[in-house]
C-alpha positions as CSV (number, residue, x, y, z in Angstrom):
1,M,-0.1,0.2,0.1
2,T,1.6,3.2,-0.5
3,T,-0.1,6.5,0.7
4,P,1.7,10.2,0.3
5,T,1.5,10.3,4.6
6,D,0.2,8.1,7.9
7,A,-1.0,10.3,10.3
8,R,-0.6,7.6,12.8
9,D,3.2,5.8,11.4
10,L,6.5,7.2,13.4
11,I,8.2,7.6,10.1
12,C,6.4,9.3,8.6
13,R,5.9,11.7,11.4
14,I,9.8,11.6,11.2
15,A,9.5,12.4,8.1
16,S,7.3,15.4,7.8
17,G,9.4,16.8,11.4
18,D,6.1,16.0,13.9
19,L,8.1,13.9,14.9
20,A,12.0,14.1,16.6
21,A,14.3,12.2,15.7
22,E,18.1,12.4,15.7
23,I,18.6,12.4,11.3
24,V,22.0,11.3,9.9
25,T,20.7,12.9,6.2
26,R,18.0,13.3,3.5
27,T,17.5,13.7,-0.1
28,E,15.0,13.7,-2.7
29,H,12.9,11.0,-1.7
30,A,14.8,8.7,1.8
31,I,15.4,9.5,5.4
32,A,17.8,8.1,7.4
33,F,17.7,8.5,10.2
34,L,19.5,7.4,13.8
35,D,17.9,3.5,15.5
36,H,16.5,5.3,18.6
37,R,17.9,1.8,20.3
38,P,21.0,0.0,18.1
39,V,22.9,-2.5,17.9
40,F,25.4,-0.3,18.1
41,H,26.1,3.0,18.5
42,G,25.7,4.4,14.8
43,H,22.4,2.1,13.8
44,T,20.8,4.1,11.2
45,L,17.4,3.0,9.8
46,V,16.6,4.3,5.8
47,A,12.9,5.1,5.0
48,P,11.1,6.5,1.9
49,L,9.6,9.9,2.3
50,Y,6.2,8.9,1.6
51,H,4.0,6.1,3.3
52,V,4.9,2.2,1.4
53,E,5.0,-0.3,4.1
54,T,7.1,-3.8,3.3
55,L,9.6,-4.1,0.2
56,P,7.4,-5.8,-2.3
57,D,5.2,-3.1,-1.8
58,I,7.3,-0.1,-3.3
59,T,7.5,0.4,-7.1
60,P,11.3,-0.3,-8.7
61,E,11.9,3.2,-9.4
62,A,10.6,4.2,-5.8
63,L,12.8,1.6,-4.2
64,S,16.3,3.0,-6.5
65,P,17.4,5.7,-5.1
66,V,16.4,4.7,-1.1
67,M,18.6,2.0,-2.3
68,E,21.3,5.0,-2.9
69,L,21.0,6.4,0.0
70,V,21.5,2.6,2.5
71,Q,24.6,2.3,-0.2
72,R,25.8,5.6,0.1
73,L,25.3,5.7,4.1
74,A,27.0,2.0,4.2
75,A,30.3,3.6,3.1
76,A,30.2,5.8,5.5
77,M,30.0,3.6,8.2
78,V,33.7,2.8,7.6
79,T,34.6,5.9,6.6
80,G,32.9,7.5,9.5
81,L,32.8,5.8,12.8
82,G,35.7,3.3,12.1
83,A,33.8,0.6,10.9
84,Q,35.1,-2.4,9.3
85,G,31.9,-2.9,7.7
86,S,28.1,-2.7,8.0
87,F,24.9,-5.3,7.9
88,V,22.1,-4.4,5.8
89,G,19.2,-6.0,6.6
90,V,14.7,-5.4,6.4
91,N,12.3,-6.9,8.1
92,N,8.4,-7.2,5.7
93,T,5.5,-7.8,8.6
94,V,7.3,-10.0,10.2
95,S,9.2,-8.8,13.0
96,Q,8.9,-5.4,11.4
97,S,7.7,-2.7,14.7
98,V,6.2,0.3,12.1
99,P,4.7,-0.4,9.2
100,H,7.0,1.8,7.3
101,L,9.9,0.8,4.7
102,H,12.7,0.9,6.9
103,I,16.0,-0.5,6.0
104,H,18.8,-1.0,8.7
105,V,22.0,-0.3,8.5
106,I,24.2,-0.9,11.0
107,P,28.4,-0.6,12.0
108,R,30.1,-3.5,12.8
109,T,33.8,-4.6,13.2
110,K,35.0,-8.4,13.5
111,G,34.4,-9.4,16.8
112,D,31.3,-7.3,18.0
113,G,29.4,-10.3,19.3
114,L,26.6,-10.3,16.5
115,R,26.6,-13.8,15.3
116,G,25.4,-13.1,11.6
117,F,22.1,-13.3,11.0
118,F,20.5,-13.6,14.3
119,W,18.1,-16.9,13.7
120,P,18.9,-19.8,13.8
121,R,21.0,-21.9,10.5
122,R,18.9,-24.6,9.4
123,S,20.5,-27.4,6.8
124,Y,18.2,-29.0,3.6
125,A,17.8,-32.5,3.8
126,A,18.5,-34.3,0.5
127,G,16.3,-32.8,-2.7
128,Q,14.3,-30.2,-0.6
129,A,17.2,-27.4,-2.0
130,A,16.0,-28.2,-5.7
131,S,12.1,-28.5,-4.4
132,Y,12.8,-24.8,-2.5
133,A,14.8,-23.3,-5.6
134,A,12.1,-25.0,-8.2
135,R,9.4,-22.9,-6.1
136,L,10.4,-20.0,-6.3
137,R,11.2,-20.5,-9.8
138,E,7.7,-21.1,-10.8
139,A,6.7,-18.1,-7.7
140,L,9.0,-15.2,-10.0
141,E,7.9,-15.8,-13.0
142,A,4.7,-15.8,-12.5
């Protein structure tokens, strides 16, 4: 769902200036601000200025300038904060605390204590990987 703004949405309120946040930067299409509960200091959220709920809801044309800002911010984690790299992630509906697309850009340093992804890993049973890949290919072609 895409609308210009949603008065109930915290990110729309930050983008409009109605709610205070530590703004890192703003472009014509996106805003970047510090997460108020960071994984590590410098943890930043990047979001489109207009209301869009999830990654599948945004058009490719609208996503491009948002991801350009994510890319610039990932580089700034290294040059500006001395991080060795970054973790970039998006939640869609599940674990999405605010129903407005936002991309987490988190500074990372080897030995920082964050263990890869935040959930346990699994293995595929024999033939199961091929089945999942086929199902995804079929969905992509639909």
